[in-house]
N, C-alpha and C positions, 0 to 999 in steps of 0.2 A: 504493500500500500504506500510505499514511499513516494511513488509518482504522484499521488494525490496530495501529499502533505504540503502545506503552505504556511506562511508565517503572517499573521495579521499585524496591524500596527499596534503600537503601545496603547493609544486611546481605546481602540476596539477591544484589546485584551482586558483593559480596566473595566470597560462597559460590560463585557461578557461575564467577568468575575462578579460585578455588582448585580447583574441580572440573576445569575445562578444563586448567589447568596441571598438576594432579596426574595426570590420565589420560595426557596427552601425555608427561610426564616418565617415569611408571611404565612406560607401554607402549613408548615408543621407546628410552629410555636404560637402563632397568633390566631389564625383561622381554624386551626385543628383539623385540617383537611386529611382525608385518607392518604396514607403514604404513597400509594400507587398513583393516585390522582396528582399529587405534588410532583412525583417523578415525571409523569407524562407531560405536565405543564412546563417543567424545566427543560425536558428533552425537546419539546416543540419550540420553545423560545430560543434555544441554542441553534436548532436547525434553521430557524428564521434568520438569526444573525449570520450564520454561515452563508445562506443564500444572498443576503444583503451585501456581504463583502465580496461577492463574485464567485462563490462556489457553484459549479454547475450541478444540476440535479443528478446527473449520472455519477459525478464524483461524490456527492452527498450520499447517494445510495450505497456506493462502494464503502464509504466510511461506516455507515450503519451496519452493512453486512460484515465488515471487518470486526466491528465490535461484537456482533452476534456470534461470529466464529470463536471469539475469545471466551464466550460464555459456555461453550460446549462442555469443557472439562468440569467446571465448577457445577454446572447444572446436572451433569451425570453423577457427581458426588452427592448432590442433594437427592436425586432419585434413589441412589443406592442407600443413603441414610434412611429415607422413608421406608424402603423395603426392609432394612435391618430392624428398625424400630418395630414395625408390624410383626415380622417373623420372630423376633426375640421376645416379644410379649406373649404371643400365643403359644410359643414353645416352652414357656415357663422360665426362660433365661432371665429376663428382667424381673419377674416376680421373685425368683430365687435371689437375685442380687439385692433386691429391696428387703427381702426377708432376712437374709444373713447380715445385711448392712444395719438393719434396725436392731439385730441381735448383738452385733459386735461393737459398732460405733456407739459412743455415748454422745448426747447432744453437745456436751461441753468440748469434746475432743474432735468432733466431726469436721469442723471447718479447717482446723490446722492439719489434721491427717489427710483430709481430702485434697487440700492444696498440695501437699507433698506427693501424694499418689498421682495427681494430675501432672505435676512437674516431671515425675519419673516416666510416666507413660508417654508424655509428649516428647521428652528427650530421646527416648529409645525408638519412637516411631518417626520423630522428626516432623510431625504434622499436628498442628493445633486442631485442624478439622477432624482428624482421626481421634484425637483425645476427647474432643467435645462430643463426637458422634458415638463414643463408647462410654467412657467414664463420666462424661458430662451428663448424659442422659440418666445414667444410674444414680449419680449423686443428686440430681434434681428430684428424682423420685424419693430417695432416702430423706432428703431435706423436707419434702412435703410431709412425709410420714412422721418426722420429728417436729413438725410445726415450726420450722425455721424459715425466716423471711426468704422467699424464692429469689429476690433480687440479690440478696447476700450470697446465697448458694451459687447463683449464676456468676456473680463477680469473682467468687473464689475459683470456680471452674475455669473461667476465662483466664484468670491470672496464671493458674497452673498450666493451662494449655499453651499460652503464648511463651512460657518459659522455654519449652522445647523448640518452638518455632523460631526462637531467637538464638538459642545456645547449641542446639544439636548439630553435629557435623552431617547428619542425615537430612537436615531441613533444606528446602530449596532456597528460602530467603537467606539462610546462613551461608550458603554458597554463592548466592547472587551478589550480596553486598561486597565481599572481598574481591570477587571477579570484576565488579565495577570499579573498585579502587586499585586493582592491579596487585593484590597481595594474596598469600595463601590463606586457606580457611582457618588453620590452627593459630596463626598469628592474629587473625581477626577475633577468634574466640577468646584468646588470652587477653586481648585488649578490652573485650566486653565485660570482663570480670570486674573492672573498676566501677561500673554502674550497676551490674546485675547483682553482685553479692550484697551490697547494702540494701538494695531494693528487695531482694529475696528475704533477707533476715527481718527487715521491718514488716514486710507483708506477713510473714509467718507469725510474728509477735502479735500483729493486729488481729489476725484470724483467731489466734489462741485467746486473746483478750475478749473479742466479740463472742467467742464460743462460751465463755464463762457466764454470759447472760442467760444461757439456757441450762444451767446446772439445776435449778430448782424447777423440776417438772411437776406440774399440778397433778393430783389424782385423776382428774378428768382427762388430761392429756395422756397420762400413762394408760388409762383404760382404752382410749382411742387407739393408742399404739398397739395394744394387745388385740383389739378388734381387727385392726388392719392385718396383723400377722396371722390371726386365726382365719380371716377371710381368704387370704392368699393361700394358706395351707389347705383349706377346704376346696378351693377352686382349681388349683394347679398341683401337679406333682413337683414338689420342691426338692432339689438335690444339688449337692456341691458339684457333681459331675457335669451339670449343665453349664457351669462356669468355664468349662474348657473351651467352649465355642468363642466367647470374647477373647480369651487368652490366645487361642490359635489365630484369631483375626488380627490381634495386635502383633503377634509374631510375624505374620505375613507382611505387615507394613514394615517391621524392623528389617526383614529380609529384602527390602526394597521392591516388594510387589506394589505396583501403583495403587494408591488409596482407593480408587474406584473399583478396581478388580478385587482388592482385598475385602472391601465392604460387600460387594456382590457375592463373593464366596461365603462371607459371614452370613448373609441372608439365606443362601441356599442351605448352609449347615443348620440354620435355625429352622427351616422348613422340615428338613430330615429329622431333626431332633423332635419337632412337634408331632410328626407322625408316630414316633416311637414312644415318647414320654408323656404325651397328652392325648390319650385315646378318646377322651370325652369330647374332643372337637372333631368335626367331620373334615374330610379332605377339602371340601369346598370352603369351609370356614378358614382352614389353614392357608390355602392359596389366595383366598380373597383378602386376607390380612396383608399380603404384599402390596396390593393395590389400594385398598380402602382402610387399612389399619385394623386394629382390634376393637371390637365393640361387644360389651357385655353388661349385664345388669347385676348390681351388687347391693346388698342390704346396707353396707357401709359406703356412704357417698364418697369418702376420701379415696377408696380403692378405684372407683370409677374414674375419678379425676386423675389418678396416677396412670391407669392402664388403657383407657379408651382414647387411643391416639395412634399415630404412626400411619404407614402406607404412603404410596406415591402421591396420592391426592392431597395429603397433609402438607406437601412441599410445593404445591402449585403456586401459591401467592409468593412464596420465597423465590421461586425460579423466575417469576415475572419481574419482581423487584430487581433481581440480579441482572436480568437482560437489559432493562432500561438503564440501570446504573452504569453498567460497563459500556453500553453503547454511547451514553452521554459522555463518559470519560474518553472514549475513542475519538469522538468528534472534537472534544476540547484539545486532545493531543494532536490530532491531524491539523487543526487550525493553528497550532503552535502558541496557544494562549499562555501557557505556563512558561514556555521557553522564552518568550518575549519579556515577561515579567522578571524572570530570574536573571536574564542577561543584563537587565538594567542595574542590578545590585551586585553581581558577583565580583566585578573588577574593583569595587570600592571597599572590599572587605580584606584588609591586610592584617588586621589584628586577629590572632587565633580565637579569642573569646567571641568577637563579633561573627567570625566565620562559622564557628560551631553552632551558635544560637541561630544564625540565619539558615543554616542547613536544616536544623530541627523544624523551624517555622516553614521552610520550603516543603519539607516532607509532609507536614500537617496540611498545608495548602493543597499539595498534590493529591493527598487522600481525599480531601473534601471536594475537589473538583473532578478527579478521575475515578474515585471510589475504589482504586486498586492499590494494594500494598506493593505489588511488583512495580507499578509505575512510580510509586513514591520512593522506591529505592533507585530505579534506573535513571529517571529523569534528573533529580537533584544530583545524583552521582556523576552523570555526564556533564552537567552544567558546572559543578563546583570542583571537579577534579583538578583543573588547571589552577584554580584559586588556592587550593591547598598546597600545590607545588610552589606557587609564587609566594605564599605566606610561610613556606618552609616548615609546614606542619606534616608530621608523619602520615602516610596514606591510611594506616590502620585506624587513625582517629576519624578519618572520613568514613570508612566502612562501619565503624562502631556507631557513629552518629546516624548513619543511614538506617541501621537496625533499631537504634533507640527511638528513632522517629517513624520511619516508614512502616516497619513491621508492626509496631505496637499501636500507633495511632489508628491503624486500620480497624482495630477492634473497639475503638472508642467513638468513632464518627458514625452516628446512627444509620446513615444511608450508604455506608461503604459495603462492599460485597462481603467482607468478613463479618461485619456486625449483623448484616441481614442473615447470614448463615447461622450465627449464634442465636438470633431470634427464632429462626425456624427449628433449630434443634432443641434449644433450652426453653423456648416459650417465654422468654423475658427480653425486652428490648434493651439496646445499649444505653438509652436514657435512664432506664431503671437500674441496671447493674453497674453503670459507670462509677458511682460513688464507692463501690465496694471492689472494683477491679484495681487493687492496689499496685500490683507489679507493673502493668502498662502505664500507670500514672507516675509511679516513683522513678522508673528508669529514665525517662526524659528529664525529670526534675534533677536527678543526680548528674545527668549529662550537662545540664546548665551549671550546676555547682562545680563540676570539674572544669568547665569552660572558664568560669569566673576565677577560681582559685588556682587553676593550672595543675591540680592534683590529677594524675593519670593522663596528662597531656604531654606529648613528646614532640621534639622537632625531628627532621628527617635523619639526623645523626643518632637519634635515640636519647638525646639529653632531655631531662625533665624540664618542663616549662612552669614549674610551680612558682606562682607569684609573678610570672612574666607574660601572661596571656593578654594583658591590657595594652601591650605595645608590640611593635613589629619585631619579628624574630631576626636577630643578626647572627650570621654564621661566618666563620673564617672564609676568606676569599677562595681558598683551595677547595673547601667543601662545596661552595656554591658552583664552582666549575665542574666538579665531578657529578653534581646532581643535574 
């Protein structure tokens, strides 16, 4: 699609940015319009701007189709997740996870332990989507059973899931960021420890402290908990052997099987297990759960709330949101809106502190306008690579900042593809879970702290810039020549 790409003028770029921000803010925050309607209005407005600046209709159609092609993979993941949820519920896998989770976890320890488990799973799978599509679903159900705020559980799950997306050598973004900056992945991961370790520790402490609010469980809540467990046991065959299916699914992702294929295999295994372990359900009910999800009647209303969900149809609205979001981002990219804006500031950033903060803000702006975490890594990376060289700041500081911004902001911007996926899987919007998504909030904040203090910031020769980031970096003449 490079033949269609053009660059609009700076005033048009500002106008486009204002139109997108205005429609999004007015529609979502003020008029409280349906999210899909807001997306459609924004999409149509940007298409109109593209036509007004001289984009041919054929070229505009090519841009739209290019964006649509980019949605194929993520939409297939959504479809696979819907099938997994439906199959794993009717097979007794999710009910078993809920049952044993309610038995093993205590309300006070659930948030901290759940956060650690999500971190471990996401690290070894290298996929936030896979972690949320497996452990995230289970933890949301357990949280409901324990009467813990769903937004808090969702924030905890997202925090743990993005840990692996950011730190795992198996993650696509963890490999994309250093490739953009021209360094190896392990140097990149080592650099990220400066922001991730303090963010992880503080997040863990916060989840532990918040969990202490649930130590005193009322007799009514305990009775409700027992009612849920009894209903699960009376309706499904509960067995620890059923937990092998999610374990095997996670192992497939660890073994670098594509997430879509691994999830589809997990759904198929769920169907097979349902035929064997849950004979009370007919073949038609089991197979229908893949498409329409599980549907049952329970005396305990909470169980119905936990289990009546899943299936491909449950992901329909999420898929539509994603298509419009990514197509909108593709048009913005093809018009060169962000490139024009970033080019205006990049050559003026000679101080390391200003450069790092500008990179973070650029990542946030890119996520907000393109809805894509990949674009939020690639575009600012390409724009600022020369600026880091001119400022004599080590390239692994650039790659770290791209991850602190691009990878993490994607789960905090409500209309981004990653946040929409989280909504579809967890049933909680980014607006609701954002105050509790401590890790993706704290990492960029610590990146700013590092930028201001110079802690963890180094020049191209590897010298610490502690206390020196507010002025230009000066290197010996011979070092400048070699670089």
